[in-house]
Backbone as ProteinMPNN parsed JSONL, in Angstrom:
{"seq_chain_A": "XXXXXXXXXXXXXXXXXXXXXXXXXXXXXXXXXXXXXXXXXXXXXXXXXXXXXXXXXXXXXXXXXXXXXXXXXXXXXXXXXXXXXXXXXXXXXXXXXXXXXXXXXXXXXXXXXXXXXXXXXXXXXXXXXXXXXXXXXXXXXXXXXXXXXXXXXXXXXXXXXXXXXXXXXXXXXXXXXXXXXXXXXXXXXXXXXXXXXXXXXXXXXXXXXXXXXX", "coords_chain_A": {"N_chain_A": [[-12.704, 25.86, 19.703], [-11.831, 25.016, 17.177], [-9.024, 25.062, 17.363], [-8.502, 23.011, 19.228], [-9.587, 20.878, 17.845], [-7.825, 20.774, 15.68], [-5.548, 19.896, 16.988], [-6.258, 17.294, 17.625], [-6.369, 16.189, 15.154], [-3.745, 15.812, 14.461], [-2.561, 13.347, 15.607], [-3.758, 11.383, 13.959], [-2.796, 12.173, 11.46], [-0.095, 11.665, 11.925], [0.027, 8.856, 12.362], [-0.862, 8.016, 9.869], [1.233, 8.998, 8.211], [3.423, 7.519, 9.171], [2.625, 4.891, 8.604], [2.394, 4.886, 5.77], [5.03, 5.58, 5.041], [6.455, 3.419, 6.132], [5.393, 1.302, 4.639], [6.258, 1.92, 2.074], [8.96, 1.435, 2.238], [8.934, -1.26, 2.988], [7.736, -2.494, 0.783], [9.351, -1.912, -1.37], [10.656, -3.318, -3.487], [8.451, -4.337, -4.869], [7.171, -2.013, -5.716], [9.098, -0.895, -7.355], [9.511, -2.902, -9.238], [6.855, -3.836, -10.419], [5.771, -5.732, -12.156], [7.637, -7.732, -12.746], [9.033, -10.81, -11.414], [6.682, -12.005, -10.505], [5.149, -10.062, -9.164], [2.75, -8.84, -9.648], [0.166, -9.286, -8.492], [0.563, -8.531, -5.819], [1.278, -5.872, -6.31], [-1.104, -4.921, -7.387], [-2.78, -5.205, -5.17], [-1.541, -3.412, -3.414], [-1.988, -1.043, -4.861], [-4.752, -0.867, -4.627], [-5.08, -0.368, -1.897], [-3.575, 1.998, -1.513], [-4.909, 3.817, -3.252], [-7.469, 3.771, -2.106], [-6.84, 4.844, 0.382], [-5.949, 7.427, -0.304], [-8.287, 8.516, -1.493], [-9.96, 8.413, 0.734], [-8.55, 10.065, 2.476], [-8.742, 12.594, 1.268], [-11.547, 12.982, 1.344], [-11.931, 12.904, 4.123], [-10.54, 15.176, 5.067], [-12.032, 17.151, 3.801], [-14.439, 16.817, 5.143], [-13.618, 17.424, 7.749], [-13.054, 20.108, 7.518], [-15.546, 21.232, 7.441], [-16.883, 20.097, 9.587], [-15.417, 20.112, 12.283], [-13.774, 18.401, 15.057], [-15.604, 18.499, 18.067], [-14.868, 18.7, 21.047], [-14.609, 20.277, 23.194], [-16.454, 20.634, 25.186], [-16.445, 18.248, 26.474], [-17.738, 16.323, 24.978], [-18.917, 13.16, 24.442], [-19.618, 11.66, 22.171], [-18.147, 12.877, 20.142], [-15.578, 12.295, 20.929], [-15.517, 9.526, 20.504], [-15.877, 9.589, 17.806], [-13.424, 10.593, 16.979], [-11.828, 8.409, 17.736], [-12.84, 6.526, 15.948], [-12.016, 7.585, 13.48], [-9.265, 7.36, 13.789], [-9.143, 4.624, 13.954], [-9.819, 3.929, 11.346], [-7.534, 4.649, 9.897], [-5.746, 2.852, 11.047], [-6.883, 0.501, 10.155], [-6.286, 0.705, 7.439], [-3.552, 0.376, 7.641], [-3.448, -2.269, 8.549], [-4.401, -3.577, 6.236], [-2.379, -2.931, 4.406], [-0.144, -4.281, 5.479], [-0.997, -6.847, 5.196], [-0.518, -7.434, 2.622], [2.013, -8.424, 2.233], [2.441, -11.362, 2.188], [1.698, -11.905, -0.426], [3.731, -11.244, -2.087], [5.617, -13.275, -2.467], [3.909, -15.424, -2.797], [1.667, -15.152, -4.855], [-0.691, -16.446, -5.534], [-1.901, -17.19, -3.222], [-4.286, -17.448, -0.486], [-6.275, -14.614, -0.249], [-8.127, -13.764, 1.542], [-7.772, -12.735, 4.253], [-6.784, -10.213, 3.576], [-8.847, -9.064, 1.987], [-10.903, -8.842, 3.849], [-10.373, -6.498, 5.098], [-11.643, -4.42, 3.679], [-14.549, -4.535, 4.206], [-14.275, -3.997, 6.959], [-13.297, -1.372, 6.941], [-15.5, -0.042, 5.793], [-17.388, -0.453, 7.802], [-16.27, 1.085, 9.854], [-16.379, 3.588, 8.586], [-19.164, 3.897, 8.563], [-19.726, 3.965, 11.306], [-18.283, 6.266, 12.086], [-19.589, 8.227, 10.532], [-22.195, 8.069, 11.538], [-21.836, 8.972, 14.182], [-21.062, 11.586, 13.66], [-23.374, 12.599, 12.476], [-25.141, 12.407, 14.629], [-24.091, 14.313, 16.338], [-23.951, 16.772, 14.86], [-26.441, 16.815, 13.864], [-29.069, 16.868, 11.371], [-27.75, 18.391, 9.491], [-25.254, 17.383, 8.85], [-25.719, 14.999, 7.632], [-24.924, 12.47, 5.379], [-26.244, 11.28, 2.467], [-25.436, 8.952, 1.418], [-25.704, 5.594, 0.74], [-24.34, 3.901, 2.929], [-24.678, 1.419, 4.113], [-25.406, -0.149, 1.952], [-23.078, -0.209, 0.361], [-21.399, -1.391, 2.18], [-22.617, -3.891, 2.305], [-22.151, -4.739, -0.33], [-19.362, -4.922, -0.278], [-19.027, -6.924, 1.65], [-20.3, -8.983, 0.303], [-18.577, -9.363, -1.89], [-16.347, -10.338, -0.527], [-17.377, -12.718, 0.593], [-18.103, -14.123, -1.736], [-15.593, -14.448, -2.847], [-14.449, -16.137, -0.918], [-16.04, -18.444, -1.204], [-15.523, -19.111, -3.896], [-12.757, -19.51, -3.792], [-12.585, -21.696, -2.035], [-13.883, -23.557, -3.623], [-12.166, -23.775, -5.841], [-9.953, -24.691, -4.494], [-10.764, -27.184, -3.475], [-11.286, -28.415, -5.864], [-8.854, -28.733, -6.979], [-7.688, -26.787, -8.656], [-5.525, -25.077, -11.016], [-2.602, -22.963, -10.524], [-2.777, -20.699, -12.107], [-5.531, -20.155, -12.378], [-6.179, -19.468, -9.746], [-4.665, -17.168, -9.481], [-6.001, -15.441, -11.262], [-8.451, -15.303, -9.927], [-7.706, -14.009, -7.516], [-6.814, -11.549, -8.551], [-9.182, -10.542, -9.789], [-10.876, -10.327, -7.572], [-9.607, -8.366, -6.015], [-9.736, -6.169, -7.771], [-12.527, -5.889, -7.929], [-13.161, -5.199, -5.272], [-11.787, -2.77, -5.078], [-13.108, -1.317, -7.049], [-15.691, -1.154, -5.971], [-15.165, 0.484, -3.781], [-14.36, 2.79, -5.135], [-16.722, 3.526, -6.523], [-18.354, 4.069, -4.366], [-17.044, 6.366, -3.393], [-17.372, 8.118, -5.576], [-20.143, 8.391, -5.568], [-20.432, 9.56, -3.099], [-19.031, 11.984, -3.475], [-20.668, 13.123, -5.412], [-23.016, 13.562, -3.966], [-22.012, 15.419, -2.121], [-21.41, 17.638, -3.734], [-23.976, 18.239, -4.682], [-25.236, 18.867, -2.287], [-23.792, 21.135, -1.559], [-24.543, 22.944, -3.566], [-27.25, 23.173, -3.008], [-27.172, 24.336, -0.48], [-26.099, 26.778, -1.146], [-28.032, 27.988, -2.658], [-30.457, 30.607, -2.961], [-33.071, 31.268, -0.622], [-36.405, 30.993, -1.483]], "CA_chain_A": [[-12.989, 24.493, 19.266], [-11.019, 24.71, 16.008], [-7.649, 24.767, 17.771], [-8.483, 21.693, 19.849], [-9.823, 19.917, 16.772], [-6.574, 20.654, 14.925], [-4.612, 19.083, 17.776], [-6.684, 15.898, 17.532], [-6.084, 15.722, 13.792], [-2.321, 15.496, 14.35], [-2.237, 11.914, 15.768], [-4.175, 10.656, 12.764], [-1.811, 12.504, 10.425], [1.166, 11.01, 12.258], [-0.122, 7.426, 12.087], [-0.928, 7.898, 8.411], [2.572, 9.209, 7.643], [4.275, 6.395, 9.556], [2.171, 3.7, 7.882], [2.764, 5.007, 4.356], [6.486, 5.538, 4.937], [6.887, 2.041, 6.409], [5.005, 0.424, 3.541], [7.108, 2.22, 0.914], [10.228, 0.731, 2.453], [8.672, -2.698, 3.013], [7.362, -2.974, -0.546], [10.176, -1.21, -2.35], [10.872, -4.162, -4.667], [7.192, -4.433, -5.609], [6.904, -0.717, -6.339], [10.088, -0.676, -8.416], [9.304, -3.94, -10.262], [5.497, -4.336, -10.172], [5.412, -6.823, -13.054], [8.627, -8.805, -12.676], [9.074, -11.691, -10.236], [5.302, -12.308, -10.084], [4.723, -9.047, -8.203], [1.581, -8.11, -10.136], [-0.953, -9.354, -7.549], [0.93, -7.667, -4.695], [1.205, -4.488, -6.789], [-2.518, -4.588, -7.503], [-3.292, -5.04, -3.804], [-1.014, -2.139, -2.918], [-2.692, 0.032, -5.561], [-6.103, -0.76, -4.07], [-4.997, 0.262, -0.575], [-3.107, 3.376, -1.655], [-5.978, 4.64, -3.819], [-8.503, 3.889, -1.077], [-6.34, 5.753, 1.401], [-5.949, 8.798, -0.843], [-9.684, 8.959, -1.595], [-10.449, 8.624, 2.09], [-7.833, 11.212, 3.041], [-9.352, 13.801, 0.711], [-12.887, 13.106, 1.906], [-11.846, 13.195, 5.559], [-10.158, 16.577, 5.252], [-13.183, 17.965, 3.421], [-15.404, 16.741, 6.242], [-13.081, 18.112, 8.915], [-13.154, 21.55, 7.285], [-16.923, 21.65, 7.735], [-17.328, 19.558, 10.875], [-14.264, 19.777, 13.137], [-14.082, 17.759, 16.332], [-16.114, 19.403, 19.096], [-14.669, 18.011, 22.325], [-14.323, 21.283, 24.217], [-17.393, 20.466, 26.293], [-16.418, 16.86, 26.947], [-18.718, 15.582, 24.19], [-18.469, 11.772, 24.326], [-19.775, 11.19, 20.788], [-17.047, 13.393, 19.342], [-14.372, 11.528, 21.288], [-15.597, 8.249, 19.796], [-15.665, 9.893, 16.392], [-11.973, 10.656, 16.804], [-11.323, 7.037, 17.797], [-13.223, 5.859, 14.699], [-11.118, 8.069, 12.425], [-7.967, 6.737, 14.029], [-9.315, 3.214, 13.621], [-9.81, 3.801, 9.887], [-6.126, 4.671, 9.475], [-5.157, 1.584, 11.486], [-7.396, -0.518, 9.231], [-5.469, 0.792, 6.225], [-2.258, -0.234, 7.977], [-3.678, -3.716, 8.553], [-4.491, -4.04, 4.854], [-1.054, -2.819, 3.788], [0.762, -5.325, 5.958], [-1.518, -8.122, 4.718], [-0.063, -7.616, 1.236], [3.346, -9.028, 2.212], [2.504, -12.75, 1.707], [1.442, -11.987, -1.87], [4.963, -10.985, -2.83], [6.216, -14.564, -2.83], [2.848, -16.395, -3.114], [0.558, -14.347, -5.373], [-1.899, -17.242, -5.668], [-2.347, -17.608, -1.902], [-5.6, -16.974, -0.044], [-6.227, -13.19, 0.105], [-9.274, -13.429, 2.39], [-7.407, -11.792, 5.323], [-6.644, -8.874, 2.995], [-10.156, -8.569, 1.55], [-11.713, -8.517, 5.03], [-10.106, -5.11, 5.462], [-12.595, -3.503, 3.043], [-15.741, -4.409, 5.056], [-13.912, -3.344, 8.218], [-13.225, 0.065, 6.661], [-16.858, 0.459, 5.616], [-18.019, -0.428, 9.133], [-15.736, 2.259, 10.551], [-16.994, 4.745, 7.924], [-20.546, 3.997, 9.033], [-19.668, 4.359, 12.717], [-17.851, 7.674, 12.143], [-20.631, 9.07, 9.961], [-23.311, 8.081, 12.474], [-21.48, 9.848, 15.295], [-21.07, 12.97, 13.161], [-24.777, 12.966, 12.301], [-25.731, 12.585, 15.951], [-23.614, 15.559, 16.954], [-24.302, 17.946, 14.059], [-27.823, 16.602, 13.452], [-29.323, 16.607, 9.948], [-26.866, 19.168, 8.635], [-24.075, 16.607, 8.443], [-26.091, 13.671, 7.143], [-24.594, 12.11, 4.006], [-27.246, 10.331, 2.007], [-24.772, 7.853, 0.731], [-26.133, 4.356, 1.409], [-23.168, 3.175, 3.413], [-25.024, 0.012, 4.356], [-25.411, -0.843, 0.665], [-21.694, -0.456, -0.037], [-20.886, -2.393, 3.114], [-23.154, -5.173, 1.856], [-21.418, -5.095, -1.547], [-18.015, -5.327, 0.127], [-19.151, -8.228, 2.305], [-20.643, -9.956, -0.743], [-17.345, -9.666, -2.632], [-15.515, -11.17, 0.342], [-17.996, -14.044, 0.697], [-17.973, -14.778, -3.044], [-14.196, -14.881, -2.983], [-14.237, -17.296, -0.047], [-16.683, -19.603, -1.819], [-14.787, -19.461, -5.117], [-11.446, -20.041, -3.41], [-12.797, -23.048, -1.505], [-14.229, -24.418, -4.756], [-10.933, -24.021, -6.594], [-9.045, -25.471, -3.645], [-11.235, -28.573, -3.437], [-11.248, -28.971, -7.212], [-7.48, -28.87, -7.427], [-7.432, -25.903, -9.791], [-4.128, -24.706, -11.16], [-2.19, -21.675, -9.967], [-3.233, -19.624, -12.994], [-6.921, -19.845, -12.031], [-6.185, -18.772, -8.451], [-4.143, -15.819, -9.732], [-7.094, -14.671, -11.834], [-9.432, -15.086, -8.857], [-7.177, -12.975, -6.623], [-6.817, -10.277, -9.253], [-10.549, -10.075, -9.973], [-11.428, -9.955, -6.274], [-9.019, -7.077, -5.631], [-10.312, -5.141, -8.646], [-13.921, -5.701, -7.527], [-13.172, -4.456, -4.009], [-11.348, -1.41, -5.364], [-14.174, -0.679, -7.813], [-16.763, -0.832, -5.03], [-14.726, 1.65, -3.014], [-14.367, 3.956, -6.015], [-18.107, 3.898, -6.761], [-18.817, 4.716, -3.128], [-16.466, 7.712, -3.346], [-18.025, 8.921, -6.603], [-21.479, 8.669, -5.054], [-20.248, 10.494, -1.985], [-18.672, 13.285, -4.045], [-21.851, 13.648, -6.084], [-23.903, 14.097, -2.931], [-21.396, 16.606, -1.524], [-21.602, 18.751, -4.666], [-25.398, 18.571, -4.688], [-25.521, 19.51, -1.008], [-23.19, 22.47, -1.579], [-25.375, 23.783, -4.419], [-28.505, 23.423, -2.298], [-26.896, 25.271, 0.602], [-25.776, 28.089, -1.712], [-29.195, 28.53, -3.355], [-31.241, 31.534, -2.141], [-34.373, 30.779, -0.165], [-37.467, 31.74, -2.169]], "C_chain_A": [[-12.075, 24.086, 18.107], [-9.593, 24.335, 16.39], [-7.557, 23.372, 18.361], [-8.71, 20.61, 18.805], [-8.554, 19.688, 15.964], [-5.562, 19.793, 15.669], [-4.968, 17.604, 17.696], [-6.442, 15.317, 16.145], [-4.647, 15.231, 13.675], [-1.997, 14.019, 14.574], [-2.621, 11.072, 14.553], [-3.21, 10.911, 11.615], [-0.503, 11.752, 10.658], [1.112, 9.519, 11.945], [-0.145, 7.18, 10.585], [0.463, 7.996, 7.797], [3.487, 8.023, 7.946], [3.922, 5.141, 8.752], [2.612, 3.753, 6.421], [4.275, 4.894, 4.184], [7.009, 4.115, 5.148], [6.572, 1.113, 5.241], [5.855, 0.677, 2.296], [8.454, 1.519, 1.029], [10.02, -0.778, 2.368], [8.431, -3.259, 1.617], [8.146, -2.285, -1.66], [10.361, -2.032, -3.622], [9.61, -4.265, -5.523], [6.918, -3.138, -6.36], [7.861, -0.434, -7.491], [9.879, -1.655, -9.568], [7.916, -4.563, -10.075], [5.098, -5.537, -11.032], [6.357, -8.015, -12.913], [8.501, -9.606, -11.376], [7.685, -11.942, -9.65], [4.784, -11.315, -9.04], [3.367, -8.434, -8.536], [0.395, -8.157, -9.172], [-0.671, -8.478, -6.326], [0.84, -6.199, -5.091], [-0.24, -4.037, -6.917], [-3.144, -4.362, -6.125], [-2.813, -3.727, -3.197], [-1.742, -0.962, -3.561], [-4.088, 0.231, -4.976], [-6.084, -0.066, -2.71], [-4.575, 1.721, -0.681], [-4.2, 4.286, -2.224], [-7.114, 4.828, -2.814], [-8.098, 4.891, -0.007], [-6.372, 7.196, 0.916], [-7.366, 9.332, -0.953], [-10.253, 9.274, -0.218], [-9.835, 9.87, 2.714], [-8.437, 12.527, 2.551], [-10.737, 14.036, 1.316], [-12.878, 13.479, 3.377], [-11.498, 14.654, 5.813], [-11.279, 17.522, 4.825], [-14.223, 17.977, 4.541], [-14.92, 17.514, 7.465], [-13.147, 19.627, 8.758], [-14.542, 22.064, 7.645], [-17.368, 21.239, 9.134], [-16.131, 19.155, 11.731], [-14.72, 19.091, 14.423], [-14.529, 18.812, 17.344], [-16.052, 18.695, 20.445], [-14.424, 18.987, 23.463], [-15.239, 21.139, 25.429], [-17.441, 19.048, 26.823], [-17.417, 15.978, 26.225], [-18.209, 14.162, 23.899], [-18.557, 11.269, 22.885], [-18.617, 11.653, 19.92], [-15.725, 12.707, 19.681], [-14.371, 10.189, 20.557], [-15.445, 8.437, 18.294], [-14.168, 9.98, 16.078], [-11.364, 9.257, 16.818], [-11.655, 6.277, 16.509], [-12.313, 6.284, 13.551], [-9.723, 7.456, 12.569], [-8.016, 5.256, 13.659], [-9.298, 2.978, 12.117], [-8.377, 3.763, 9.369], [-5.438, 3.363, 9.862], [-5.637, 0.435, 10.596], [-6.631, -0.498, 7.912], [-4.101, 0.156, 6.458], [-2.371, -1.757, 7.97], [-3.683, -4.269, 7.132], [-3.13, -3.989, 4.159], [-0.144, -3.966, 4.205], [0.275, -6.721, 5.573], [-1.111, -8.413, 3.27], [1.221, -8.44, 1.185], [3.373, -10.481, 1.736], [2.326, -12.89, 0.199], [2.69, -11.739, -2.704], [5.572, -12.297, -3.331], [5.175, -15.615, -3.222], [1.616, -15.638, -3.621], [-0.751, -15.112, -5.527], [-2.452, -17.695, -4.321], [-3.695, -16.984, -1.551], [-5.511, -15.505, 0.403], [-7.414, -12.779, 0.983], [-8.901, -12.495, 3.543], [-7.223, -10.357, 4.823], [-8.003, -8.287, 2.647], [-11.05, -8.174, 2.711], [-11.518, -7.057, 5.444], [-11.106, -4.141, 4.866], [-13.909, -3.407, 3.813], [-15.447, -3.73, 6.396], [-13.879, -1.828, 8.039], [-14.623, 0.647, 6.508], [-17.61, 0.523, 6.942], [-17.554, 0.796, 9.924], [-16.251, 3.551, 9.92], [-18.4, 4.98, 8.484], [-20.595, 4.495, 10.477], [-19.314, 5.836, 12.838], [-18.945, 8.603, 11.639], [-21.836, 9.178, 10.893], [-23.041, 9.019, 13.647], [-21.505, 11.316, 14.869], [-22.499, 13.471, 12.978], [-25.434, 13.242, 13.646], [-25.321, 13.912, 16.58], [-24.072, 16.798, 16.191], [-25.725, 17.879, 13.496], [-27.931, 16.492, 11.931], [-28.354, 17.321, 9.025], [-25.717, 18.333, 8.081], [-24.428, 15.281, 7.797], [-25.715, 13.496, 5.669], [-25.584, 11.048, 3.558], [-26.629, 9.27, 1.121], [-25.16, 6.568, 1.455], [-24.94, 3.51, 1.841], [-23.472, 1.7, 3.649], [-25.018, -0.784, 3.06], [-23.989, -1.184, 0.244], [-21.002, -1.425, 0.912], [-21.352, -3.783, 2.69], [-22.436, -5.66, 0.595], [-20.029, -5.612, -1.198], [-18.028, -6.696, 0.804], [-19.446, -9.315, 1.269], [-19.417, -10.346, -1.565], [-16.459, -10.606, -1.825], [-16.054, -12.598, 0.433], [-17.859, -14.804, -0.621], [-16.544, -15.269, -3.271], [-13.949, -16.135, -2.152], [-14.836, -18.561, -0.672], [-15.927, -20.067, -3.063], [-13.435, -20.073, -4.785], [-11.574, -21.464, -2.878], [-13.119, -24.031, -2.634], [-12.98, -24.777, -5.564], [-9.98, -24.92, -5.805], [-9.449, -26.937, -3.636], [-11.163, -29.235, -4.803], [-9.854, -29.147, -7.764], [-7.143, -28.013, -8.627], [-5.963, -25.498, -9.832], [-3.865, -23.302, -10.609], [-2.705, -20.512, -10.806], [-4.66, -19.195, -12.654], [-6.996, -19.081, -10.715], [-5.627, -17.358, -8.579], [-5.237, -14.918, -10.295], [-8.144, -14.351, -10.777], [-8.97, -13.974, -7.923], [-7.23, -11.599, -7.287], [-8.218, -9.697, -9.397], [-11.171, -9.629, -8.656], [-10.896, -8.602, -5.816], [-9.603, -5.944, -6.462], [-11.763, -4.854, -8.258], [-14.02, -4.89, -6.245], [-12.785, -3.0, -4.225], [-12.43, -0.642, -6.128], [-15.339, -0.291, -6.91], [-16.415, 0.403, -4.211], [-14.766, 2.911, -3.869], [-15.788, 4.438, -6.294], [-18.712, 4.561, -5.537], [-18.314, 6.149, -3.067], [-17.113, 8.631, -4.378], [-19.428, 9.327, -6.166], [-21.407, 9.708, -3.936], [-19.922, 11.894, -2.49], [-19.864, 13.93, -4.744], [-22.822, 14.251, -5.072], [-23.336, 15.381, -2.341], [-21.576, 17.829, -2.43], [-23.059, 19.198, -4.696], [-25.777, 19.307, -3.413], [-24.965, 20.932, -0.98], [-24.018, 23.423, -2.432], [-26.68, 24.149, -3.728], [-28.31, 24.454, -1.2], [-26.646, 26.678, 0.079], [-26.974, 28.747, -2.389], [-29.969, 29.474, -2.444], [-32.59, 30.93, -1.78], [-35.462, 31.613, -0.792], [-38.659, 31.951, -1.25]], "O_chain_A": [[-11.601, 22.951, 18.057], [-9.015, 23.41, 15.82], [-6.637, 22.622, 18.036], [-8.097, 19.544, 18.869], [-8.236, 18.555, 15.602], [-4.805, 19.046, 15.05], [-4.08, 16.751, 17.698], [-6.324, 14.102, 15.982], [-4.359, 14.336, 12.881], [-1.219, 13.461, 13.799], [-1.892, 10.157, 14.169], [-2.845, 9.991, 10.883], [0.121, 11.264, 9.715], [2.034, 8.975, 11.337], [0.483, 6.243, 10.092], [0.833, 7.174, 6.96], [4.237, 7.575, 7.079], [4.805, 4.424, 8.281], [3.144, 2.775, 5.896], [4.75, 4.196, 3.289], [7.9, 3.663, 4.428], [7.374, 0.248, 4.89], [6.141, -0.254, 1.544], [9.015, 1.065, 0.031], [10.818, -1.49, 1.759], [8.867, -4.367, 1.302], [7.638, -2.107, -2.767], [10.237, -1.497, -4.724], [9.687, -4.279, -6.751], [6.482, -3.165, -7.511], [7.484, 0.191, -8.483], [10.047, -1.295, -10.733], [7.812, -5.702, -9.62], [4.183, -6.278, -10.671], [5.925, -9.167, -12.955], [7.941, -9.138, -10.385], [7.535, -12.076, -8.436], [4.053, -11.703, -8.129], [2.877, -7.59, -7.786], [-0.319, -7.163, -9.041], [-1.556, -7.767, -5.851], [0.38, -5.371, -4.306], [-0.566, -2.896, -6.592], [-3.939, -3.44, -5.939], [-3.58, -3.016, -2.547], [-2.075, 0.008, -2.881], [-4.554, 1.363, -4.844], [-6.97, 0.733, -2.407], [-5.148, 2.585, -0.018], [-4.396, 5.399, -1.735], [-7.657, 5.926, -2.69], [-8.915, 5.689, 0.453], [-6.783, 8.09, 1.656], [-7.635, 10.466, -0.556], [-10.941, 10.278, -0.031], [-10.516, 10.635, 3.395], [-8.619, 13.461, 3.332], [-11.058, 15.144, 1.745], [-13.706, 14.268, 3.832], [-12.095, 15.295, 6.678], [-11.455, 18.582, 5.426], [-14.811, 19.015, 4.847], [-15.708, 18.177, 8.139], [-13.281, 20.351, 9.745], [-14.693, 23.198, 8.099], [-18.136, 21.948, 9.784], [-15.863, 17.963, 11.886], [-15.881, 19.185, 14.823], [-13.919, 19.874, 17.465], [-17.051, 18.158, 20.925], [-14.073, 18.58, 24.571], [-14.86, 21.474, 26.551], [-18.372, 18.681, 27.541], [-17.897, 14.993, 26.786], [-17.207, 13.981, 23.207], [-17.68, 10.537, 22.426], [-18.153, 10.909, 19.055], [-14.858, 12.557, 18.82], [-13.335, 9.764, 20.046], [-14.946, 7.555, 17.596], [-13.712, 9.497, 15.042], [-10.487, 8.95, 16.01], [-10.848, 5.478, 16.032], [-11.888, 5.455, 12.747], [-9.092, 7.084, 11.58], [-7.055, 4.706, 13.121], [-8.818, 1.942, 11.658], [-8.041, 2.949, 8.509], [-4.639, 2.828, 9.093], [-4.88, -0.495, 10.319], [-6.358, -1.548, 7.332], [-3.56, -0.517, 5.58], [-1.497, -2.45, 7.449], [-3.058, -5.292, 6.85], [-2.776, -4.9, 3.411], [0.545, -4.552, 3.37], [1.048, -7.678, 5.617], [-1.337, -9.511, 2.764], [1.486, -9.094, 0.176], [4.248, -10.828, 0.943], [2.756, -13.884, -0.389], [2.694, -12.001, -3.907], [5.987, -12.399, -4.486], [5.505, -16.589, -3.899], [0.632, -15.499, -2.894], [-1.812, -14.499, -5.639], [-3.379, -18.503, -4.279], [-4.177, -16.093, -2.25], [-4.76, -15.184, 1.324], [-7.68, -11.589, 1.15], [-9.636, -11.543, 3.804], [-7.476, -9.401, 5.557], [-8.283, -7.135, 2.977], [-11.872, -7.267, 2.578], [-12.396, -6.458, 6.064], [-11.401, -3.12, 5.488], [-14.367, -2.293, 4.066], [-16.275, -2.976, 6.908], [-14.376, -1.088, 8.888], [-14.904, 1.721, 7.039], [-18.383, 1.453, 7.175], [-18.355, 1.459, 10.583], [-16.532, 4.513, 10.635], [-18.771, 6.102, 8.829], [-21.414, 5.348, 10.819], [-19.95, 6.575, 13.589], [-19.205, 9.645, 12.24], [-22.429, 10.249, 11.025], [-23.923, 9.775, 14.056], [-21.924, 12.183, 15.636], [-22.803, 14.623, 13.285], [-26.195, 14.199, 13.786], [-26.113, 14.553, 17.271], [-24.53, 17.767, 16.797], [-26.157, 18.762, 12.755], [-26.98, 16.067, 11.275], [-28.158, 16.894, 7.887], [-25.265, 18.562, 6.959], [-23.534, 14.511, 7.446], [-26.136, 14.278, 4.817], [-25.735, 10.021, 4.219], [-27.257, 8.769, 0.188], [-24.964, 6.464, 2.665], [-24.587, 2.529, 1.187], [-22.626, 0.838, 3.412], [-24.666, -1.964, 3.06], [-23.716, -2.307, -0.179], [-20.126, -2.188, 0.503], [-20.576, -4.738, 2.713], [-22.148, -6.849, 0.462], [-19.573, -6.613, -1.75], [-17.15, -7.524, 0.564], [-18.914, -10.422, 1.346], [-19.236, -11.516, -1.9], [-15.89, -11.553, -2.367], [-15.295, -13.564, 0.361], [-17.535, -15.991, -0.624], [-16.319, -16.353, -3.81], [-13.318, -17.083, -2.619], [-14.207, -19.619, -0.666], [-15.716, -21.264, -3.261], [-13.013, -21.04, -5.419], [-10.775, -22.335, -3.221], [-12.687, -25.184, -2.61], [-12.769, -25.936, -5.922], [-9.3, -25.781, -6.363], [-8.608, -27.825, -3.769], [-11.0, -30.451, -4.907], [-9.675, -29.644, -8.876], [-6.406, -28.44, -9.516], [-5.253, -25.564, -8.828], [-4.792, -22.563, -10.276], [-3.032, -19.454, -10.267], [-4.962, -18.002, -12.643], [-7.79, -18.15, -10.582], [-6.061, -16.451, -7.869], [-5.39, -13.774, -9.866], [-8.669, -13.238, -10.742], [-9.755, -13.091, -7.574], [-7.636, -10.614, -6.671], [-8.429, -8.508, -9.158], [-11.917, -8.65, -8.628], [-11.648, -7.784, -5.288], [-9.929, -4.883, -5.93], [-12.183, -3.697, -8.257], [-14.86, -3.998, -6.134], [-13.379, -2.099, -3.632], [-12.644, 0.545, -5.881], [-15.913, 0.787, -7.068], [-17.265, 1.262, -3.974], [-15.157, 3.977, -3.392], [-16.034, 5.644, -6.3], [-19.491, 5.506, -5.657], [-19.074, 7.056, -2.727], [-17.375, 9.798, -4.088], [-19.847, 10.466, -6.371], [-22.235, 10.617, -3.858], [-20.47, 12.879, -1.994], [-20.047, 15.145, -4.674], [-23.38, 15.324, -5.3], [-24.08, 16.329, -2.086], [-21.861, 18.925, -1.948], [-23.345, 20.395, -4.73], [-26.551, 20.264, -3.451], [-25.6, 21.835, -0.435], [-24.182, 24.588, -2.07], [-27.161, 25.276, -3.839], [-29.149, 25.333, -0.999], [-26.938, 27.659, 0.762], [-26.938, 29.946, -2.667], [-30.128, 29.177, -1.26], [-33.171, 30.171, -2.556], [-35.452, 32.836, -0.651], [-39.65, 32.561, -1.654]]}, "name": "protein", "num_of_chains": 1, "seq": "XXXXXXXXXXXXXXXXXXXXXXXXXXXXXXXXXXXXXXXXXXXXXXXXXXXXXXXXXXXXXXXXXXXXXXXXXXXXXXXXXXXXXXXXXXXXXXXXXXXXXXXXXXXXXXXXXXXXXXXXXXXXXXXXXXXXXXXXXXXXXXXXXXXXXXXXXXXXXXXXXXXXXXXXXXXXXXXXXXXXXXXXXXXXXXXXXXXXXXXXXXXXXXXXXXXXXX"}
């Protein structure tokens, strides 16, 4: 089972490598000059995606070490779990490529970018549910994914309402820049808090599993 699982990990690794490499070339000017030429909003958006990707990458490999894909018996749930993991990487790619308009128009509507965060949480939930169904209670993470999904959706909706208000009120570019920056930071903070909560549960679960039965 482990060998077959390792083979299924490779496509995800490949897509990840291609996406990151492509984005480094595409956003070279932003990465080299994150402050100059009004690149700060694009740089902030890139930072949110890169950090989210790294946190996810670490968590995914930790999960795969304990719960590798089990498709040797034609298990349908595990096949869909693989598709969900691949979908998460593709969602990161979507978010990365949505940063491009912010290079020249940092005050533009970032709703298409922000939508990527709820999409990622939905895929997290789908992947985690499939893993729980296959490995039963042993793999259940008591992280309230639905809560963090709701937070991410709320940030997106609040941004949409605020942007529409500023747009109809004829607000200046400076106000829209602040709105974009705050929305990106809020989305990134929600993702970080989810990861911290997840790591806390993983450590607690490891201690419980290592404790002797009295």
